[in-house]
C-alpha positions in Angstrom: 0.0 0.0 0.0 3.0 2.3 0.1 2.8 3.1 -3.6 -0.6 4.9 -3.4 -2.8 6.8 -1.0 -4.4 4.3 1.4 -8.2 4.3 1.1 -10.0 4.7 4.4 -13.8 4.5 5.1 -15.1 6.3 8.2 -18.2 4.7 9.8 -19.3 7.1 12.6 -22.8 8.2 13.5 -21.7 11.4 15.3 -21.1 13.5 12.2 -19.1 16.2 13.9 -16.6 13.5 15.1 -16.7 11.9 11.6 -16.0 15.1 9.8 -13.0 15.9 12.0 -11.6 12.4 11.4 -12.1 12.8 7.7 -10.3 16.2 7.8 -7.4 14.6 9.8 -7.1 11.8 7.3 -7.1 14.1 4.3 -4.4 16.3 5.9 -2.3 13.2 6.4 -2.5 12.2 2.7 -5.1 9.4 3.0 -8.0 9.0 0.7 -11.4 9.0 2.5 -13.8 6.9 0.5 -16.8 7.9 2.6 -18.2 9.2 5.8 -21.1 6.9 6.7 -23.3 6.9 9.9 -24.9 3.4 9.6 -23.6 -0.1 9.2 -26.2 -1.0 6.6 -25.1 1.9 4.5 -21.5 0.9 4.9 -22.2 -2.5 3.4 -23.8 -0.8 0.4 -20.8 1.5 0.1 -18.5 -1.5 -0.1 -20.2 -2.7 -3.3 -19.0 0.5 -5.0 -15.6 1.1 -3.3 -13.5 -1.3 -1.3 -11.4 0.6 1.3 -8.0 -0.6 2.6 -9.0 0.2 6.2 -12.2 1.1 8.1 -12.4 3.5 11.1 -15.4 2.1 12.9 -17.5 3.3 15.8 -18.3 0.3 18.1 -21.7 1.7 19.2 -23.5 2.5 15.9 -27.2 3.3 15.9 -29.5 1.1 13.8 -30.2 -2.6 13.4 -26.5 -3.5 13.1 -23.9 -2.3 15.5 -20.2 -1.8 14.9 -19.1 -5.1 16.3 -21.5 -7.0 13.9 -20.2 -5.0 11.0 -16.6 -5.7 12.0 -17.3 -9.4 11.9 -18.5 -9.0 8.2 -15.5 -6.9 7.4 -13.2 -9.5 8.9 -14.7 -12.2 6.6 -13.9 -9.9 3.7 -10.3 -9.3 4.9 -10.8 -5.6 5.4 -9.0 -4.4 8.5 -10.8 -2.4 11.2 -9.7 0.2 13.7 -12.4 0.6 16.4 -13.4 4.0 17.7 -14.6 3.8 21.4 -16.0 6.0 24.0 -16.1 4.5 27.6 -16.9 1.0 26.4 -17.6 -1.5 29.2 -15.6 -4.7 29.5 -18.3 -6.9 27.9 -18.4 -4.7 24.8 -14.6 -4.6 24.6 -14.4 -8.4 24.9 -17.0 -8.8 22.0 -15.0 -6.3 19.9 -11.8 -8.2 20.4 -13.3 -11.3 18.9 -13.4 -9.5 15.5 -9.6 -9.1 15.6 -9.4 -5.3 15.0 -6.0 -3.8 14.3 -6.4 -1.2 17.0 -8.7 0.7 19.4 -8.8 4.5 19.4 -10.5 6.4 22.3 -12.8 9.3 21.5 -12.1 12.2 21.2 -9.4 11.1 18.8 -6.2 13.1 18.7 -4.6 13.7 15.4 -1.1 12.5 16.5 -2.5 9.3 18.0 -4.5 8.7 14.8 -1.4 9.1 12.7 0.6 6.6 14.8 -2.1 4.0 14.9 -2.7 4.2 11.1 1.0 3.8 10.4 1.2 0.8 12.6 -1.9 -0.7 11.1 -0.6 -0.1 7.6 2.6 -2.0 8.4 0.6 -4.9 9.8 -1.6 -5.0 6.8 1.3 -4.9 4.4 2.5 -8.2 5.9 -0.8 -9.8 4.9 -0.7 -8.7 1.2 0.7 -11.9 -0.2 -1.9 -13.9 -2.1 -4.4 -15.7 0.1 -3.8 -19.0 -1.6 -0.1 -18.8 -0.7 -0.8 -17.9 2.9 -3.1 -20.9 3.1 -0.4 -23.2 1.7 2.1 -22.0 4.3 -0.3 -22.4 7.2 -0.7 -25.8 9.0 -4.1 -27.4 8.6 -6.3 -27.3 11.8 -7.9 -30.4 13.2 -10.9 -31.0 11.0 -13.2 -32.6 13.6 -13.2 -30.1 16.5 -12.9 -26.5 17.7 -11.8 -25.2 21.1 -14.0 -22.8 23.0 -13.7 -20.8 26.2 -14.8 -22.5 29.4 -14.0 -20.1 32.3 -10.3 -19.3 32.1 -9.4 -22.1 29.7 -10.3 -23.4 26.3 -11.8 -26.9 26.0 -12.2 -29.3 23.1 -15.6 -29.4 21.4 -16.1 -32.1 18.8 -18.4 -31.1 15.9 -20.3 -34.3 16.2 -21.3 -33.4 19.8 -23.0 -30.2 18.8 -26.8 -30.3 18.6 -27.4 -26.8 17.3 -26.3 -23.2 17.5 -28.4 -20.3 18.4 -27.6 -16.6 17.7 -28.2 -14.1 20.5 -27.3 -10.7 19.1 -23.5 -10.7 19.0 -23.2 -14.0 20.8 -23.6 -17.6 19.7 -24.9 -20.3 22.0 -23.5 -23.7 21.2 -25.9 -26.4 22.6 -24.6 -29.9 23.3 -26.2 -32.7 25.4 -23.8 -32.0 28.3 -23.8 -28.2 28.5 -24.1 -24.9 26.5 -21.2 -22.7 25.5 -21.6 -19.0 24.9 -19.2 -17.4 22.4 -18.7 -13.7 21.9 -18.8 -13.7 18.1 -21.5 -13.2 15.4 -23.3 -16.2 14.0 -21.8 -15.7 10.5 -18.3 -15.7 11.8 -18.8 -19.0 13.6 -20.7 -20.5 10.6 -17.6 -20.0 8.5 -15.6 -22.2 11.0 -18.0 -25.1 10.8 -17.8 -28.1 8.3 -20.5 -27.4 5.7 -21.2 -31.1 5.2 -22.4 -31.4 8.8 -24.2 -28.2 9.6 -27.1 -26.4 8.0 -28.7 -23.0 8.7 -32.5 -23.3 9.1 -33.3 -19.8 10.4 -31.4 -16.5 10.7 -30.9 -17.5 14.3 -30.3 -21.2 14.1 -27.8 -23.7 12.7 -28.4 -27.4 13.2 -26.2 -30.5 13.1 -27.8 -32.6 10.4 -26.9 -35.8 12.2 -28.9 -34.7 15.3 -32.2 -33.9 13.6 -35.0 -36.2 14.8 -38.2 -34.7 13.4 -39.1 -32.2 10.6 -42.3 -30.5 9.7 -43.2 -27.5 7.5 -41.9 -24.9 9.9 -39.8 -26.5 12.6 -37.1 -29.0 13.4 -36.9 -31.2 16.5 -33.5 -32.0 18.1 -33.8 -33.8 21.4 -36.4 -31.9 23.4 -35.9 -28.7 21.5 -38.3 -27.5 18.8 -36.4 -25.0 16.5 -38.2 -22.7 14.0 -37.4 -23.2 10.3 -37.7 -20.2 7.9 -39.2 -20.8 4.5 -36.1 -19.1 3.0 -33.9 -21.9 4.4 -36.4 -24.8 4.1 -35.5 -25.8 0.5 -31.8 -26.0 1.2 -32.4 -27.9 4.4 -34.6 -30.5 2.8 -32.1 -31.1 0.1 -29.5 -32.1 2.8 -31.7 -34.8 4.4 -33.1 -38.0 3.0 -36.9 -37.9 2.7 -38.9 -41.0 1.7 
């Protein structure tokens, strides 16, 4: 990115703060691709112009907050620097799960912004080798499990032991026969880590383990004692994955 002006998108619903940040960025020689107050508008903007970096307010107004947007940006390999104002520990922990490059406290000082952006640009430059090459160089993870937080440690969770997964705003609840595990990450981010041959989304808030499904009707799925809703938009794909006679 050193051969051209880095493109930065500002997503901030306090327009006075956003305008000041845009002015700082322009003075430093960066290209501001947009100043946008809502996450939903930012996603539309990405279809027209892909930024190299996003300055993102954690607490955006609207249906989607900054943490959820950051999860989507992470999937698209667009780095994020969070803008925060007195965030509580729980919010900070959620934000960390999206792997931001940095956090900036509001009000943002120009000198601090400059330093953080330079460090972030150096980190990003190290990732600019082709994705296929990075994948070749990385060791393959174990294909039958993931490790989740359980108190102050991480414990093994075999994919076969998972009954279903339920979205609860920016959390995911993984339900097994033994216990539930609550993860601080959006459903879409967790879904990308699951083996597609074993799991199927049946609702915007539910993903099921196909091996654990016991009953199906027009609008629900039963797994053990749990009756889970099934949306019509996911029903066709789900029925294609199971054998009906």
